[in-house]
C-alpha positions as CSV (number, residue, x, y, z in Angstrom):
1,X,306.9,169.0,100.0
2,X,307.5,166.7,103.3
3,X,310.0,163.3,102.6
4,X,309.7,160.7,105.0
5,X,311.0,156.8,105.3
6,X,307.7,155.5,105.9
7,X,303.8,156.5,105.7
8,X,301.6,154.1,106.6
9,X,297.8,154.8,105.6
10,X,295.3,153.1,108.2
11,X,295.7,152.9,112.1
12,X,293.7,149.8,112.6
13,X,295.2,146.8,113.8
14,X,297.1,145.9,110.7
15,X,298.2,149.6,110.9
16,X,299.2,149.4,114.6
17,X,301.3,146.7,113.2
18,X,303.3,148.1,111.0
19,X,303.9,150.7,112.9
20,X,305.4,148.8,116.1
21,X,308.4,147.4,113.2
22,X,308.7,150.7,111.6
23,X,309.5,152.2,114.7
24,X,312.0,149.9,115.5
25,X,314.3,150.8,113.1
26,X,313.2,154.5,112.1
27,X,311.3,157.1,113.8
28,X,310.7,159.3,110.5
29,X,307.3,157.9,110.1
30,X,303.5,158.5,110.0
31,X,300.3,157.2,110.2
32,X,297.7,158.5,108.1
33,X,293.9,158.0,109.3
34,X,290.7,159.8,108.9
35,X,288.6,157.7,110.3
36,X,287.2,156.2,113.8
37,X,290.4,154.8,115.6
38,X,290.1,151.6,118.1
39,X,290.2,149.0,115.2
40,X,287.4,146.8,113.5
41,X,287.9,144.3,116.1
42,X,287.5,146.3,119.0
43,X,284.8,148.3,118.0
44,X,283.0,146.2,115.9
45,X,283.7,142.6,115.6
46,X,285.7,140.4,117.2
47,X,284.9,141.8,121.0
48,X,281.8,143.0,121.0
49,X,280.2,140.2,119.1
50,X,281.8,137.7,121.8
51,X,280.6,140.1,124.5
52,X,276.8,139.7,123.1
53,X,277.1,136.2,122.2
54,X,278.2,134.9,125.9
55,X,275.0,137.2,127.3
56,X,272.9,135.4,124.9
57,X,274.7,131.8,125.4
58,X,274.2,132.4,129.6
59,X,270.8,133.2,129.2
60,X,270.2,130.5,127.0
61,X,272.1,127.7,129.6
62,X,268.6,128.2,130.9
63,X,267.2,125.7,129.7
64,X,269.2,122.5,131.0
65,X,268.6,124.1,134.2
66,X,265.4,122.1,135.2
67,X,266.3,118.4,134.1
68,X,269.4,118.9,137.1
69,X,267.1,119.7,140.2
70,X,267.6,123.6,139.3
71,X,264.4,125.8,139.6
72,X,263.0,128.8,138.4
73,X,264.5,129.3,135.4
74,X,261.0,129.6,133.3
75,X,261.0,133.0,136.0
76,X,264.6,134.8,134.1
77,X,263.9,137.1,131.2
78,X,266.1,139.8,129.4
79,X,266.5,142.9,129.3
80,X,267.6,143.6,125.6
81,X,267.8,147.4,126.0
82,X,270.2,146.9,129.1
83,X,271.9,143.7,127.6
84,X,273.1,146.5,124.9
85,X,274.6,148.7,127.3
86,X,276.3,146.4,128.7
87,X,277.9,144.8,125.2
88,X,278.9,149.0,124.4
89,X,280.3,149.1,127.6
90,X,283.0,145.8,127.3
91,X,283.5,147.7,123.8
92,X,284.1,151.3,124.8
93,X,286.4,149.2,127.6
94,X,288.2,147.6,124.6
95,X,288.7,150.1,122.5
96,X,290.0,152.8,124.9
97,X,292.4,149.8,125.6
98,X,293.6,150.6,121.9
99,X,293.9,154.3,122.0
100,X,295.8,154.2,125.4
101,X,298.2,152.0,123.7
102,X,298.1,154.8,120.7
103,X,299.3,157.9,123.3
104,X,302.9,157.2,123.1
105,X,303.2,158.0,119.4
106,X,299.9,160.7,118.8
107,X,302.9,162.7,117.4
108,X,303.3,160.4,114.3
109,X,299.4,160.9,114.0
110,X,297.8,162.7,110.7
111,X,294.1,162.5,111.2
112,X,293.7,163.2,107.3
113,X,292.7,161.7,103.8
114,X,295.0,160.3,101.8
115,X,295.4,159.4,98.6
116,X,298.3,158.6,96.1
117,X,299.6,160.6,93.6
118,X,302.1,158.7,92.2
119,X,303.5,155.7,93.6
120,X,306.0,157.2,95.9
121,X,303.7,160.6,97.0
122,X,300.9,161.0,99.3
123,X,298.2,163.9,99.1
124,X,297.5,164.3,103.1
125,X,295.3,166.8,103.2
126,X,296.6,169.7,101.7
127,X,300.2,168.5,101.9
128,X,302.4,166.4,100.2
129,X,304.4,163.6,101.3
130,X,306.8,161.8,99.7
131,X,307.9,158.6,101.3
132,X,310.5,156.0,100.3
133,X,307.9,153.3,101.5
134,X,304.6,153.4,101.7
135,X,301.8,150.5,103.8
136,X,298.1,150.8,103.1
137,X,296.5,149.4,105.8
138,X,293.1,150.7,105.2
139,X,290.5,148.1,106.7
140,X,287.7,147.6,105.4
141,X,283.7,147.5,105.2
142,X,280.4,145.5,105.6
143,X,279.0,145.1,101.9
144,X,275.5,146.4,100.9
145,X,274.3,144.8,97.6
146,X,273.4,147.5,95.2
147,X,270.2,149.3,95.6
148,X,269.3,148.3,99.3
149,X,270.5,151.5,100.8
150,X,266.8,152.6,99.3
151,X,265.9,150.2,102.7
152,X,268.5,151.8,105.0
153,X,266.1,152.5,107.6
154,X,265.1,148.7,107.8
155,X,268.5,148.0,107.5
156,X,272.0,147.3,109.5
157,X,274.9,145.9,108.9
158,X,277.6,144.6,111.3
159,X,279.5,147.9,111.8
160,X,276.4,149.4,113.3
161,X,274.5,146.3,115.0
162,X,276.2,147.7,118.3
163,X,275.1,150.8,118.0
164,X,271.2,149.7,118.1
165,X,269.8,150.4,122.2
166,X,267.4,147.7,121.3
167,X,266.5,144.7,119.8
168,X,262.7,143.9,118.2
169,X,260.8,141.1,118.6
170,X,261.6,139.9,115.0
171,X,264.9,139.9,112.6
172,X,266.3,139.0,109.6
173,X,269.8,138.3,109.1
174,X,270.9,138.5,105.8
175,X,274.1,136.3,105.0
176,X,275.4,133.4,107.5
177,X,278.7,133.4,107.1
178,X,280.6,133.2,110.3
179,X,279.3,137.0,111.6
180,X,276.0,136.1,110.2
181,X,275.9,132.7,111.9
182,X,277.0,133.9,115.4
183,X,274.6,137.2,115.6
184,X,271.9,134.7,114.4
185,X,271.8,132.5,117.1
186,X,273.0,134.9,119.8
187,X,269.9,137.2,118.7
188,X,267.4,134.2,118.8
189,X,268.8,132.8,122.2
190,X,267.1,136.6,122.9
191,X,264.1,136.0,122.5
192,X,263.8,137.0,119.2
193,X,262.4,135.6,116.5
194,X,264.7,135.2,113.2
195,X,264.9,133.8,110.3
196,X,268.4,133.7,108.4
197,X,268.9,133.3,104.8
198,X,271.7,132.4,102.8
199,X,272.5,131.3,99.5
200,X,273.1,127.7,100.4
201,X,274.4,125.3,102.8
202,X,277.7,126.3,102.8
203,X,276.9,128.5,106.4
204,X,280.7,129.5,108.1
205,X,282.4,129.1,105.4
206,X,282.1,125.0,106.7
207,X,282.9,122.9,102.7
208,X,282.4,119.6,103.6
209,X,279.1,118.0,103.2
210,X,278.1,116.9,106.0
211,X,279.6,119.1,108.4
212,X,277.1,122.0,106.0
213,X,274.2,119.4,107.0
214,X,275.7,119.0,110.5
215,X,276.0,123.1,111.3
216,X,272.5,123.6,109.3
217,X,270.3,120.8,111.5
218,X,271.9,123.0,114.5
219,X,270.8,126.6,113.7
220,X,267.5,125.2,112.5
221,X,266.8,124.4,116.2
222,X,266.8,127.8,116.7
223,X,266.6,129.8,114.0
224,X,264.0,129.4,110.6
225,X,266.2,129.5,107.6
226,X,265.9,130.2,103.8
227,X,268.4,129.5,101.0
228,X,268.2,131.4,98.2
229,X,269.2,134.7,97.2
230,X,267.6,137.7,99.3
231,X,265.2,140.3,97.7
232,X,263.9,142.5,100.2
233,X,261.4,145.7,100.1
234,X,260.0,148.0,102.4
235,X,255.8,147.3,103.2
236,X,253.7,149.7,103.9
237,X,253.2,148.0,107.2
238,X,256.7,149.6,108.8
239,X,258.3,146.1,108.0
240,X,261.0,144.5,105.5
241,X,259.7,141.9,103.0
242,X,262.1,139.4,102.6
243,X,261.8,137.0,100.0
244,X,264.4,133.8,99.9
245,X,263.6,130.9,97.7
246,X,260.4,129.7,98.3
247,X,260.5,131.4,101.3
248,X,259.0,135.1,102.7
249,X,259.7,137.1,105.6
250,X,258.5,140.6,107.2
251,X,260.5,141.9,110.4
252,X,261.0,145.4,111.4
253,X,264.7,145.5,111.1
254,X,267.0,142.7,109.1
255,X,270.7,142.9,109.9
256,X,273.5,142.0,106.6
257,X,276.4,140.2,106.6
258,X,276.9,139.6,103.2
259,X,281.3,139.9,104.6
260,X,283.6,143.1,104.0
261,X,285.3,144.6,101.2
262,X,288.7,146.5,101.1
263,X,288.4,150.2,101.7
264,X,290.6,151.1,98.7
265,X,288.3,153.1,97.0
266,X,289.2,157.0,96.7
267,X,293.4,155.9,97.6
268,X,293.9,157.0,93.7
269,X,295.8,153.4,92.9
270,X,295.4,154.1,89.6
271,X,298.3,156.8,90.0
272,X,300.8,154.4,91.4
273,X,301.6,152.7,87.7
274,X,300.5,148.7,88.4
275,X,298.0,147.3,87.1
276,X,294.8,146.2,88.7
277,X,292.1,143.6,88.8
278,X,288.1,143.4,88.2
279,X,287.9,144.4,91.6
280,X,290.6,147.4,92.0
281,X,292.8,145.5,93.4
282,X,296.3,144.9,93.0
283,X,299.3,142.2,92.9
284,X,300.4,141.5,95.8
285,X,303.3,139.2,96.8
286,X,302.0,137.1,99.9
287,X,305.3,136.6,101.8
288,X,306.1,140.1,101.8
289,X,303.0,141.9,101.2
290,X,304.1,144.0,98.5
291,X,302.6,145.0,95.6
292,X,304.4,144.0,93.0
293,X,307.1,146.3,91.3
294,X,306.4,148.9,94.0
295,X,307.7,150.2,97.2
296,X,303.8,149.7,98.0
297,X,302.7,147.5,100.8
298,X,299.2,145.9,101.6
299,X,298.4,144.5,105.0
300,X,296.0,143.6,106.6
301,X,291.6,143.2,105.3
302,X,292.1,145.9,102.8
303,X,294.7,143.4,101.1
304,X,291.4,141.0,100.1
305,X,292.5,138.4,102.3
306,X,291.5,136.4,105.7
307,X,289.8,138.9,107.4
308,X,290.8,137.7,111.0
309,X,292.6,139.7,114.0
310,X,296.0,137.8,113.5
311,X,296.1,137.2,109.7
312,X,296.0,141.3,110.2
313,X,298.7,141.4,112.6
314,X,301.0,139.2,110.8
315,X,300.3,141.4,107.4
316,X,301.3,144.3,109.0
317,X,304.5,143.0,110.8
318,X,306.1,141.6,107.5
319,X,304.7,145.1,105.9
320,X,306.2,147.6,108.4
321,X,309.1,144.9,109.0
322,X,309.3,145.4,105.4
323,X,309.1,149.5,104.5
324,X,311.7,149.8,106.9
325,X,314.5,147.7,105.4
326,X,316.5,148.2,102.5
327,X,315.9,145.0,101.0
328,X,312.9,142.7,100.8
329,X,312.1,139.4,103.0
330,X,309.7,136.9,102.6
331,X,308.0,135.4,105.8
332,X,306.2,131.9,105.9
333,X,302.6,132.2,107.0
334,X,300.4,130.8,109.8
335,X,298.8,127.7,109.3
336,X,295.5,128.7,108.6
337,X,293.2,129.1,111.3
338,X,289.6,130.4,111.5
339,X,286.9,129.8,114.3
340,X,283.2,130.5,114.1
341,X,281.8,131.4,118.4
342,X,278.0,129.7,117.3
343,X,277.4,127.5,120.0
344,X,278.6,124.8,119.1
345,X,282.0,126.6,117.7
346,X,283.1,126.1,114.6
347,X,286.5,126.0,112.9
348,X,288.7,125.4,109.8
349,X,292.3,124.0,110.4
350,X,294.6,123.6,107.3
351,X,292.8,121.9,104.3
352,X,289.4,122.4,103.7
353,X,287.7,119.4,102.8
354,X,287.1,121.5,99.3
355,X,290.7,122.5,98.7
356,X,291.5,118.5,98.4
357,X,289.0,117.7,96.8
358,X,288.8,120.2,94.2
359,X,293.4,119.6,93.8
360,X,292.3,115.9,94.1
361,X,294.5,114.9,96.8
362,X,294.2,111.4,98.1
363,X,293.5,111.6,102.1
364,X,291.5,110.1,104.7
365,X,288.4,111.5,106.7
366,X,288.4,110.5,110.0
367,X,284.7,111.5,111.8
368,X,284.0,111.9,115.0
369,X,280.2,112.4,116.2
370,X,279.4,114.3,119.4
371,X,275.9,112.6,120.4
372,X,277.4,109.8,122.7
373,X,280.8,111.7,124.4
374,X,281.1,111.1,127.8
375,X,282.2,114.5,128.6
376,X,279.7,117.0,126.2
377,X,276.5,114.2,127.7
378,X,277.8,115.4,131.4
379,X,277.7,119.1,130.3
380,X,274.5,119.0,128.1
381,X,276.3,119.7,124.9
382,X,276.1,116.9,122.8
383,X,275.4,117.9,119.4
384,X,278.2,118.0,116.9
385,X,280.8,116.3,114.7
386,X,284.8,116.7,113.8
387,X,286.2,115.6,111.1
388,X,290.6,115.2,110.1
389,X,292.0,114.9,106.5
390,X,295.2,113.1,106.6
391,X,297.8,112.1,103.9
392,X,296.4,108.5,102.4
393,X,299.9,108.1,101.5
394,X,301.9,108.6,104.6
395,X,299.0,109.7,107.4
396,X,300.4,113.3,107.4
397,X,297.9,115.4,108.9
398,X,296.3,117.7,106.0
399,X,293.6,120.0,108.1
400,X,289.9,120.0,109.2
401,X,286.9,120.6,109.5
402,X,284.5,120.9,113.3
403,X,281.5,122.0,114.6
404,X,281.6,120.8,117.4
405,X,281.4,121.8,121.8
406,X,284.7,124.3,122.7
407,X,286.2,123.8,119.1
408,X,287.6,127.3,119.8
409,X,290.7,124.6,122.0
410,X,289.9,121.6,120.0
411,X,290.7,123.7,116.6
412,X,294.3,125.1,118.2
413,X,295.2,122.1,119.3
414,X,294.8,120.7,115.4
415,X,296.9,123.7,114.3
416,X,299.7,122.8,116.6
417,X,299.7,119.7,114.9
418,X,299.8,120.7,111.9
419,X,302.1,123.6,112.4
420,X,304.6,120.4,113.8
421,X,303.8,119.0,111.0
422,X,303.0,115.3,112.7
423,X,300.8,112.3,111.6
424,X,298.0,110.6,112.9
425,X,300.4,107.9,115.3
426,X,302.1,110.7,116.1
427,X,299.5,112.9,117.3
428,X,297.4,109.8,118.6
429,X,301.2,108.8,121.0
430,X,300.2,112.7,122.5
431,X,298.1,112.4,126.4
432,X,294.0,112.8,126.2
433,X,292.6,112.9,129.9
434,X,289.1,111.6,130.7
435,X,286.5,112.4,130.7
436,X,287.5,115.6,128.3
437,X,286.4,117.2,124.8
438,X,289.5,116.8,123.6
439,X,288.7,112.9,123.7
440,X,286.6,113.6,120.5
441,X,289.4,114.5,118.9
442,X,291.1,111.6,119.3
443,X,288.4,109.7,118.2
444,X,288.3,111.4,114.8
445,X,292.3,110.6,114.9
446,X,291.5,107.0,115.7
447,X,289.3,106.6,113.1
448,X,291.7,108.1,110.5
449,X,294.3,105.9,110.9
450,X,292.0,103.1,110.7
451,X,291.3,104.3,107.6
452,X,294.7,104.4,106.6
453,X,294.8,100.7,108.8
454,X,297.9,101.4,110.3
455,X,298.4,98.7,112.2
456,X,296.6,96.0,114.2
457,X,297.5,97.1,117.5
458,X,294.4,99.3,119.6
459,X,297.0,101.6,121.5
460,X,298.3,104.9,120.7
461,X,302.3,104.0,122.2
462,X,305.2,104.1,120.5
463,X,307.9,101.2,120.9
464,X,310.5,103.0,122.3
465,X,312.5,100.2,120.2
466,X,311.4,101.0,117.1
467,X,310.3,105.0,115.5
468,X,307.4,105.0,113.9
469,X,306.3,105.7,110.5
470,X,307.1,109.3,109.6
471,X,308.8,110.3,112.4
472,X,309.4,113.5,113.1
473,X,312.7,115.2,115.1
474,X,311.4,118.3,115.1
475,X,310.8,119.5,119.0
476,X,307.2,119.9,120.3
477,X,308.6,122.7,122.3
């Protein structure tokens, strides 16, 4: 039996991050992975999806040309086969970059399957490895409803989508979370007839009823929407019959975008001596990523938490750091930030409307619409709205939900404000140029401040001879 300091199961984003931390303290480690390398983000997630969305949005932009006096846009066509080749080419470039970064530690990589024999011993291929600490970073896989694989010739999941050589004229997208909304809209913008199916109006994770209505209204302009549990069957005409609620739709292909589940099956977690819940998950200490009462750490998508790249990297680094130390350390997590790259973008930052409502928090909602916002009108992107949430007692910012042009940038500003624990007044004292999309965010903050009745003045400059209410001494640097 081989004995080492640390074993890391999985060489995805979390596993690679864990390895980088472990390698700072010891060279006595292995990384074990018998699957496709290159990370979920680069191979089938963040990066190829954004390349695909860019192609679709560039083609869709032609619809604004005529009113600007740019003629001839009606002659533009998209070759879907070439478009998919282009996306795969970029995807392969991103994956190659990840693989290149792995070359300097190839002698630590074992291309075998790993399973627990006990809490400190792994069976790796035919070899037994005993490790003082073990990091599980096995990632996740797309969810397939029971029985649906019988219709596999008509179905593709999000891991398979970018391998399609071309796309048909009609498609169903089943599941309108972040990935389903992104790809559903992009597919529709390539001239494909799309029906999007979701159980309810909580698309892309939005929880505010007003934002849900906004998102559904905008999405319905480009694709047909159906709400209810999806039922499917293969038809004799070579198409897939999809039913949801009162709606039916026939298409040669459907994209399954029902989320992802942790890759924990086959690891033998039942042998590590801890209780597992109904989903086969052990109890995890959030600040350390440690499985309680073990020397095992669980990080990234495998942990069942927020399946987002920067969260996976953070968890991997925490797990790797602790696995290489003599004692565990607890780390604060970043402000929750999730972005959906539809057009307009959707974003959730900090606490959501649902979280605040369910905990009966006293909060005010600042609102802003982009229908008349100057910069948005100039760009012909004047759809969407923002909600910001602030503590009703002291005006401290709590969170935000938005569907707005360039919300990928607006959301970062809100996240920075939350990380610095700013009040509405303190945020409004920061500079805003004109005309910019960020003025829409200022409008929402001003609306919240007005609802709090934070004073009668109509300008946001702080008095230098009087500290603002709730002033913080934290540096913005």
